[in-house]
C-alpha positions as a printed Julia matrix, in Angstrom:
450×3 Matrix{Float64}:
 168.92  20.59  137.83
 168.27  23.85  139.69
 164.82  25.06  140.6
 164.7   27.78  137.95
 165.55  25.38  135.13
 163.04  22.88  136.47
 160.27  25.46  136.45
 161.17  26.52  132.93
 160.95  23.02  131.5
 158.03  21.36  133.26
 155.01  23.54  132.48
 153.37  21.18  130.0
 154.58  18.16  131.92
 152.67  19.21  135.03
 149.4   19.21  133.13
 149.97  15.69  131.83
 152.15  13.9   134.37
 149.89  14.88  137.27
 147.17  12.87  135.53
 149.31   9.86  134.63
 147.59   6.64  135.61
 144.26   8.33  136.22
 142.7    7.47  132.89
 143.25  10.97  131.54
 143.73   9.7   128.01
 141.37   6.71  128.21
 138.43   8.52  126.67
 140.56   9.9   123.84
 141.88   6.41  123.09
 138.46   4.87  122.5
 138.27   3.04  119.16
 134.81   4.37  118.42
 134.85   8.08  117.54
 132.81  10.48  119.63
 129.8   11.78  117.69
 129.96  15.54  118.01
 127.7   18.49  117.26
 128.43  22.22  117.44
 125.89  24.95  118.13
 127.22  28.36  117.13
 129.75  28.1   114.3
 131.36  31.51  114.66
 134.84  32.41  115.86
 135.21  30.49  119.12
 132.77  27.72  118.32
 134.96  26.61  115.42
 138.12  27.14  117.45
 136.88  24.84  120.23
 135.79  22.22  117.71
 139.13  22.23  115.88
 141.01  21.76  119.16
 138.81  18.75  119.98
 139.44  17.26  116.52
 143.18  17.59  117.17
 143.23  15.52  120.37
 140.52  12.88  120.07
 138.89  10.54  117.57
 135.66  12.36  116.72
 133.11  12.4   113.94
 131.54  15.82  113.62
 127.99  14.86  112.72
 126.12  18.16  112.76
 126.55  21.91  112.92
 123.97  24.56  113.77
 123.87  28.29  113.22
 121.11  30.73  112.15
 123.58  32.24  109.67
 123.5   30.02  106.56
 126.76  31.39  105.21
 128.58  30.87  108.47
 127.38  27.3   108.99
 128.15  26.38  105.38
 131.7   27.67  105.69
 132.13  25.79  108.98
 130.93  22.56  107.34
 133.48  23.01  104.56
 136.31  23.56  107.03
 135.28  20.62  109.2
 135.26  18.29  106.18
 138.88  19.3   105.6
 139.91  18.89  109.23
 138.21  15.68  110.37
 139.71  12.3   109.58
 136.68  10.91  107.75
 136.52  13.86  105.38
 132.74  13.86  105.71
 130.72  17.06  105.6
 128.48  17.46  108.66
 124.72  18.03  108.43
 123.77  21.67  108.93
 120.82  23.2   110.77
 119.46  26.66  111.5
 117.57  25.57  114.65
 119.39  23.71  117.42
 116.17  21.97  118.43
 116.03  20.2   115.08
 119.64  19.15  115.42
 119.14  17.75  118.92
 115.91  15.99  117.91
 118.09  13.41  116.12
 119.44  12.26  119.52
 122.58  10.92  117.84
 125.27  12.99  119.56
 127.65  12.0   122.34
 129.01  15.51  122.76
 127.64  18.97  122.0
 129.86  22.05  121.95
 128.11  25.38  122.5
 129.77  28.46  121.03
 126.71  30.66  120.61
 126.33  34.14  122.18
 125.79  34.21  125.93
 122.01  34.72  125.83
 121.62  31.24  124.29
 123.86  29.19  126.58
 121.27  28.12  129.15
 118.53  26.9   126.81
 120.97  25.12  124.5
 122.97  23.41  127.25
 119.81  22.16  128.94
 118.35  20.92  125.65
 121.61  19.11  124.85
 121.76  17.19  128.14
 118.07  16.34  127.76
 118.96  14.9   124.34
 121.54  12.62  125.97
 124.76  14.52  125.24
 127.66  15.68  127.37
 128.32  19.39  126.87
 131.22  21.8   126.51
 129.72  25.27  126.93
 131.51  28.56  126.52
 131.79  31.04  129.35
 130.0   32.86  130.84
 127.49  30.08  131.28
 124.44  32.34  131.49
 123.13  35.89  131.3
 121.34  35.78  134.65
 121.83  33.98  137.96
 118.75  31.76  137.85
 119.68  30.45  134.4
 122.94  29.24  135.91
 121.14  27.53  138.79
 118.96  25.71  136.27
 121.95  24.62  134.2
 123.61  23.01  137.22
 120.35  21.32  138.2
 119.73  19.87  134.73
 123.32  18.66  134.35
 123.03  16.8   137.65
 119.53  15.46  136.96
 120.65  13.96  133.63
 124.01  12.81  135.03
 125.95  14.51  132.24
 129.42  16.02  132.24
 129.35  19.74  131.48
 132.7   21.45  131.03
 132.85  25.26  130.9
 135.26  27.04  128.56
 137.23  28.63  131.4
 140.36  26.97  130.05
 142.76  28.92  132.24
 142.42  25.9   134.57
 144.08  23.85  131.83
 146.63  26.49  130.76
 150.04  24.81  131.23
 151.99  27.73  132.68
 149.1   28.6   135.04
 148.77  24.98  136.16
 152.48  25.17  136.95
 152.13  28.47  138.82
 149.33  27.04  140.95
 151.34  23.92  141.78
 154.86  25.3   142.18
 154.18  28.82  143.44
 150.79  29.0   145.18
 150.35  25.48  146.57
 154.06  25.24  147.37
 153.62  28.16  149.78
 155.93  30.58  148.01
 153.39  33.4   148.38
 152.58  32.7   152.01
 149.23  34.1   153.12
 147.43  35.77  150.2
 145.26  38.66  151.38
 144.65  40.63  148.2
 144.05  39.72  144.56
 143.75  42.25  141.76
 142.16  41.17  138.47
 141.85  43.45  135.46
 141.27  43.98  131.76
 142.38  47.07  129.87
 141.76  45.84  126.33
 140.06  48.28  123.95
 137.45  45.64  123.17
 134.21  47.6   123.43
 132.76  47.99  119.94
 131.15  51.4   119.95
 129.96  52.33  116.48
 126.83  53.98  115.14
 125.85  51.8   112.18
 122.52  52.58  110.54
 119.53  50.28  110.83
 119.4   48.16  107.7
 117.57  45.15  106.21
 118.41  41.75  107.64
 120.45  39.81  105.05
 118.75  36.78  103.5
 121.31  34.36  104.9
 120.62  35.3   108.54
 117.57  34.21  110.56
 117.67  37.2   112.9
 114.6   36.07  114.85
 116.33  32.79  115.65
 119.65  34.48  116.37
 117.91  36.76  118.88
 115.85  33.99  120.5
 114.91  34.83  124.12
 116.74  38.18  124.1
 115.09  41.53  123.28
 114.79  42.08  119.52
 117.01  45.06  118.71
 116.66  46.88  115.38
 119.07  45.15  113.03
 122.1   47.35  112.42
 125.1   45.08  111.84
 126.0   41.43  111.37
 125.84  40.46  115.05
 128.93  38.27  115.14
 132.14  38.23  117.14
 132.38  41.8   118.39
 129.06  43.61  117.92
 126.79  41.47  120.09
 129.31  41.6   122.96
 128.82  45.35  123.26
 125.14  45.09  124.31
 123.71  44.07  127.67
 120.75  42.49  125.85
 122.98  39.52  124.98
 125.49  39.31  127.8
 127.06  41.07  130.76
 129.68  43.23  129.12
 133.39  43.07  129.82
 132.6   41.97  133.37
 130.83  38.84  132.13
 133.23  38.3   129.22
 136.66  38.83  130.78
 136.38  39.07  134.56
 134.78  35.62  134.65
 138.08  34.11  133.4
 140.36  35.82  135.9
 137.97  35.52  138.85
 137.54  31.83  138.09
 141.32  31.35  137.88
 141.93  33.14  141.17
 139.24  31.06  142.89
 140.8   27.86  141.5
 144.3   28.81  142.56
 143.23  29.72  146.09
 140.43  27.16  146.62
 137.66  29.75  147.02
 133.89  29.27  146.62
 131.12  31.86  146.65
 132.11  35.39  147.69
 130.56  36.55  150.96
 129.59  39.89  149.46
 129.88  41.63  146.09
 129.81  45.32  145.19
 130.57  47.3   142.07
 130.55  50.8   140.62
 131.11  52.08  137.11
 129.34  53.04  133.92
 129.96  54.7   130.57
 132.39  57.42  131.55
 134.29  58.09  128.31
 132.92  56.3   125.24
 129.51  57.95  125.1
 129.28  58.56  121.36
 128.18  55.11  120.11
 125.35  52.61  120.57
 127.2   50.34  122.97
 125.45  50.1   126.35
 127.97  48.05  128.36
 130.2   49.87  130.85
 133.52  51.23  129.64
 134.8   51.66  133.2
 134.06  49.4   136.16
 135.44  48.32  139.51
 134.1   45.37  141.52
 135.01  43.86  144.87
 134.43  40.18  145.66
 134.8   39.79  149.43
 136.06  36.62  151.13
 137.31  36.02  154.67
 140.55  38.0   155.07
 140.76  38.44  151.29
 139.33  40.72  148.64
 139.43  40.08  144.91
 139.2   43.45  143.17
 138.38  43.77  139.47
 138.9   46.8   137.25
 138.33  47.31  133.57
 138.69  50.25  131.24
 138.15  50.03  127.5
 140.06  53.27  127.02
 143.44  54.65  128.09
 146.57  52.66  128.9
 147.05  49.72  131.28
 149.07  50.24  134.49
 151.36  47.38  133.43
 151.64  46.99  129.64
 152.96  43.43  130.11
 149.79  42.42  131.92
 146.78  44.21  130.38
 144.41  41.27  131.12
 145.68  39.58  134.22
 145.53  38.74  137.88
 147.97  39.62  140.65
 148.09  37.59  143.85
 149.67  39.52  146.73
 151.13  37.31  149.45
 153.19  38.04  152.52
 156.19  36.2   150.98
 155.84  37.33  147.39
 153.66  38.41  144.49
 152.43  36.4   141.5
 151.42  38.21  138.31
 149.73  35.94  135.78
 148.05  36.22  132.4
 147.21  34.02  129.44
 150.7   34.56  128.02
 153.05  34.45  131.04
 153.56  34.65  134.77
 156.08  36.42  137.01
 156.85  35.56  140.61
 158.44  38.4   142.58
 159.73  37.34  146.02
 159.5   39.58  149.06
 163.06  40.33  150.12
 165.69  37.75  149.18
 164.94  35.13  146.58
 165.05  34.62  142.85
 162.31  35.97  140.57
 160.71  33.4   138.28
 159.32  34.11  134.82
 157.42  31.68  132.6
 155.92  32.16  129.14
 152.96  30.25  127.73
 153.45  26.93  125.99
 153.76  26.97  122.21
 152.78  23.89  120.22
 153.16  25.3   116.71
 155.52  22.54  115.6
 153.28  19.79  116.93
 150.14  21.36  115.43
 151.3   23.3   112.35
 147.7   23.79  111.2
 147.3   26.25  114.09
 149.54  28.76  112.35
 147.29  29.13  109.31
 143.93  28.95  111.1
 141.96  32.16  110.77
 141.49  34.17  113.98
 143.09  31.5   116.2
 144.38  32.56  119.63
 147.71  30.73  119.43
 148.49  31.25  123.11
 145.18  29.62  124.09
 145.29  26.61  121.77
 147.38  24.35  124.09
 145.07  25.21  126.99
 141.93  24.39  125.03
 143.39  21.08  123.86
 144.2   20.12  127.45
 140.73  21.31  128.51
 139.11  19.04  125.91
 141.15  16.07  127.14
 140.07  16.79  130.71
 136.46  16.91  129.49
 136.81  13.5   127.81
 138.54  12.07  130.86
 135.6   13.14  133.04
 133.14  11.5   130.64
 135.15   8.28  130.64
 135.52   8.2   134.43
 132.03   9.54  135.2
 133.68  12.27  137.25
 133.6   16.07  137.42
 135.81  18.01  134.98
 138.21  20.69  136.12
 135.82  23.44  134.97
 132.6   21.76  136.07
 129.33  23.59  135.44
 128.89  24.36  139.13
 132.25  26.14  139.32
 131.41  27.96  136.09
 128.13  29.01  137.67
 129.8   30.47  140.76
 132.2   32.56  138.68
 129.52  33.62  136.18
 126.91  34.49  138.81
 129.46  36.48  140.82
 130.15  38.66  137.77
 126.42  39.07  137.09
 125.88  40.1   140.71
 128.64  42.68  140.34
 126.76  44.18  137.39
 123.54  44.17  139.4
 125.31  46.0   142.23
 126.51  48.64  139.74
 122.96  49.03  138.38
 121.68  49.46  141.95
 124.03  52.3   142.78
 126.9   50.19  144.07
 125.2   48.7   147.09
 126.72  45.41  148.33
 124.87  42.19  147.51
 124.94  38.94  149.47
 123.69  35.99  147.45
 122.3   32.84  149.09
 122.69  30.01  146.53
 120.51  27.62  148.54
 117.53  29.96  148.78
 118.4   31.59  145.42
 117.84  35.11  146.77
 119.86  38.23  147.51
 119.68  38.38  151.27
 117.54  41.26  152.53
 117.19  42.82  149.08
 113.91  42.03  147.24
 114.73  44.51  144.46
 118.02  42.76  143.65
 116.38  39.33  143.98
 113.87  40.32  141.29
 116.76  41.02  138.94
 118.24  37.51  139.28
 116.07  36.36  136.34
 115.69  38.29  133.09
 112.44  38.34  131.14
 112.41  36.1   128.04
 111.0   37.25  124.74
 107.96  35.22  123.69
 107.51  32.46  122.7
 110.7   31.37  124.51
 110.25  30.32  128.14
 112.74  30.22  130.95
 114.08  26.86  132.22
 112.37  25.92  135.46
 113.85  24.31  138.55
 112.12  23.23  141.71
């Protein structure tokens, strides 16, 4: 078997065979089903839950969402998907759901501004947690999340599932770690998707089925102007950190994982709303950020307008090494050698035949489904072994906080920021340090750490 054929046929095998004998499947093989709850029953919350149902014996006990229609529909779908056929209990307030203290696992698929309070409440209620990225909307929230996860000795997996994406696991093992790139001294990460909702809907009454006060929680209460699901909330800084916090966090996290990098030494960013000025959206439509490491820069760029430089890789990362270049995305990778050598191309794993229900699932990201399934199995393995998962909360915090710091640099005119995670300050910059924690809307209070 030649090298090219080997690389073509072993992508999924690397994810699984590298864990053979380590207890990877032990948690999933438990006779007693995991008791599971989901907070945030929208698009990706349901998607994560359905992937978990596919790979492990679970009983979905409870669902929570401030939108009564959304949670009711999720309960109906879960009753069809889970083995028991039971319909989960539904709640509008996650605190009431967690008060039952009857959950082994809580999945969090709510908007970003809720992640910190809900993750912390879940571990305090005795559950292990799978929380979507980015983990927080400010840096100090992330510090608190790590502290509470450790204090309660709970496994917290972050939904940065690129670390469990079969073709990217292969690229890391067979290209990067095998030395085929040589010394890597530059990484470009980017997103050129037109994903910035930018309408001008009129202010209107809140529909009866939505508890808008609860949906907003600790964030500023904006005038209600559209059902704030899936796309609309992502376009406001009140609830997240824009495309930087939504998309850069994935690619930055993947690059750090591939290269074994921790906190950047220094972070700077410039950008703003340069083109799409006509709507209500207040996140940047154009932004560049530099994450500096020793002898290496990771440079991010996004535009929500225009065309991508490489149409094959509109959301991607490129690792430039002295021996070759690796382009990678959620759907493929390409290795281009420097000088002589054979290029290598790999597409993402498809499991449509194994999981035919994927094909008819509304809004599913088919390319991401195998990665999320593997990510869930890694999460369960970590619970069973009392170990750290591949996307542990601390790693999720580093990637999330780095993106937040890039946004802070942009807000402060592009000046470089150096964050000290031990002292929890921006070194020599009291103004930036003040911005590490956002104000909470009363009566919600920020999580406190020592």
